[in-house]
N, C-alpha and C positions, 0 to 999 in steps of 0.2 A: 181741836177738843170737841168731842161729841157729847151730846146730853146723855147722861146715865140715869137720871131720875125721871120719874113720870112727867109727861108734859101734857098740858091741855091748851089747845089753841083758841078756845072759845072767847069770842069777842076781841081778838087780836087783829090788828090791821098790818098789812105789809105792802111795801113798794119795791119793784125791782131796782137793783143798783148795777147790774150787769146782765147782758143777754147776747146770745149768738145771732149771727147774721140773719138767719131765716125766722127768728122769733118775732112776735108782734107786740110783746109787752115793752114799755118804756118806763122811764122814771115817773111819768105821768099816770100810770096805771095803779089803781087802788084796789087791793084784795082785802075784803072783809070776811074773816073766818068765823064759822059757827061750828062747835063740836058737841055732839050728843053721844055719850059713851065713846066708842071708837070710830064713830062716823063723822067725817069733817064735810062741810059744804062751804061754799063761797059764792059770792056775786062779785063781779069785778068789772070795771070800765076805766076808760081814760087813755089818752094818747091814741094809738091806732085802733083801739078796741071800743066799739060802741057799747057792747054788753056781753058779758061772759058768765058762765056758771062752771063749777067744778064740784065733784063729789069724790071722796076718797076714804080709805081706812088708814087709821093711825095705829101703828103697833106699839109695844110696850116701852120702846125707848124714843118714841116720837117720829119715827120714819113714816112718810106718808106715800101711799100708793093710790094715784088719783087718775081720773078721766076728766076731760074738760071739753067744753064747746063754747064757741064764741062767734059773734058777727063783728067783722072788721070794718074800718072806715070805707072800704070799697063795697059794703053790702054783701060780702062773701061769708058763708057759714063755714067755720073751720073747727076741726075735732082733733083731739090728741090724747096721748097718755104721758104721765109724768111720775117720776120717783123723786121725793124730796128727803134729804137728810138734814136734821137740824144741828145747829152749833150754838152754844151759849156764848154771847158776847161779854166782855168784861162789865159792861153796864147792866147786865142781867136780861137784856133783850135777846131775841132770837134771830139768827141768820139761817136761811134755807138754802141748801145747795141742791139745785134741781137738774135732773137729766130727763129731757123730754124728747117726744117723737110725734110728728104730726101723723094722724091717720087719715088725713085728707090732704088735698093740694099736692105738693111735691113729695110728700112723706119724708122730708128731711128730719134730722134730729139736731139737738143742740144742748147747751147748758145755760142756766140762769141762776142768778143770786138774788134772793129777796131778803129785805131787812124789815124787822118789825119797826113801826113807827110809834 
């Protein structure tokens, strides 16, 4: 079930619950979202990530088209692109289904699932 109503991510926090092999986020990574108009930003850290930022655009049904950069535990700067599709859970919280691609490193791609905490 996809969200059909307008969604605002402002002040919501998310943690990954699933990630592909080449991803760096773990259940210990915390994303803190700020949304102003249709512009979404986030700082994140935890697990294999020392510090990360993302910026994205939110469409009218809550899909996010974003770019991200982060420094991992090995001191390597990584960059990528991601498209997130929201799902409303029975408890009212949001689950994000993400398709991402590294634009640095091995340039692999994968999928992640984040859930609002």
